C-alpha positions in Angstrom: 43.4 65.3 31.3 45.2 62.4 29.7 48.8 63.0 28.7 49.4 62.3 25.0 51.8 59.5 24.3 53.9 60.2 21.3 53.4 57.6 18.5 56.3 55.4 17.6 57.8 56.2 14.1 57.1 53.5 11.6 59.9 51.6 10.0 59.4 53.5 6.7 59.9 56.8 8.6 63.1 55.5 10.1 64.4 54.3 6.8 63.5 57.5 5.0 65.2 59.6 7.7 68.3 57.3 7.4 68.4 57.7 3.7 68.1 61.5 4.0 70.9 61.7 6.4 73.1 59.4 4.4 72.5 61.3 1.1 73.3 64.7 2.7 76.5 63.3 4.2 77.6 61.8 0.9 76.8 65.0 -0.9 78.9 67.0 1.5 81.9 64.6 1.3 81.8 64.3 -2.5 81.6 68.1 -3.0 84.5 68.6 -0.6 86.5 66.1 -2.6 85.6 68.0 -5.8 83.7 65.1 -7.2 81.0 67.3 -8.7 78.8 64.7 -10.4 78.6 62.5 -7.3 78.0 65.4 -5.1 75.3 66.9 -7.2 73.5 63.5 -7.6 73.7 62.9 -3.8 72.3 66.4 -3.2 69.5 65.7 -5.7 68.7 62.4 -3.8 68.7 64.3 -0.5 66.2 66.9 -2.0 64.0 64.0 -3.3 64.0 62.3 0.1 63.2 65.6 1.9 60.2 66.2 -0.4 58.9 62.7 0.0 59.2 63.1 3.8 57.2 66.4 3.7 54.5 64.9 1.4 54.1 61.9 3.7 53.8 64.2 6.7 51.2 66.4 5.1 49.3 63.4 3.9 49.3 62.0 7.5 48.0 65.2 8.9 45.2 65.3 6.3 44.1 61.8 7.1 44.1 62.5 10.9 42.0 65.6 10.4 39.5 63.6 8.3 39.1 61.1 11.0 38.1 63.7 13.6 
């Protein structure tokens, strides 16, 4: 049996993960400072990045299943 080597994440995946982490951090800090508009906008950005990451993941699984 061949051990499976995990694939390296692409640059897009790394950047998207970084944006998601940054947006969540900014949202928490802004809300703690009672800067509601900035906190809500950062939270919305975090939600958007999370949804994009999920859609990219499901699209990648579908393309892998089609290749089999």
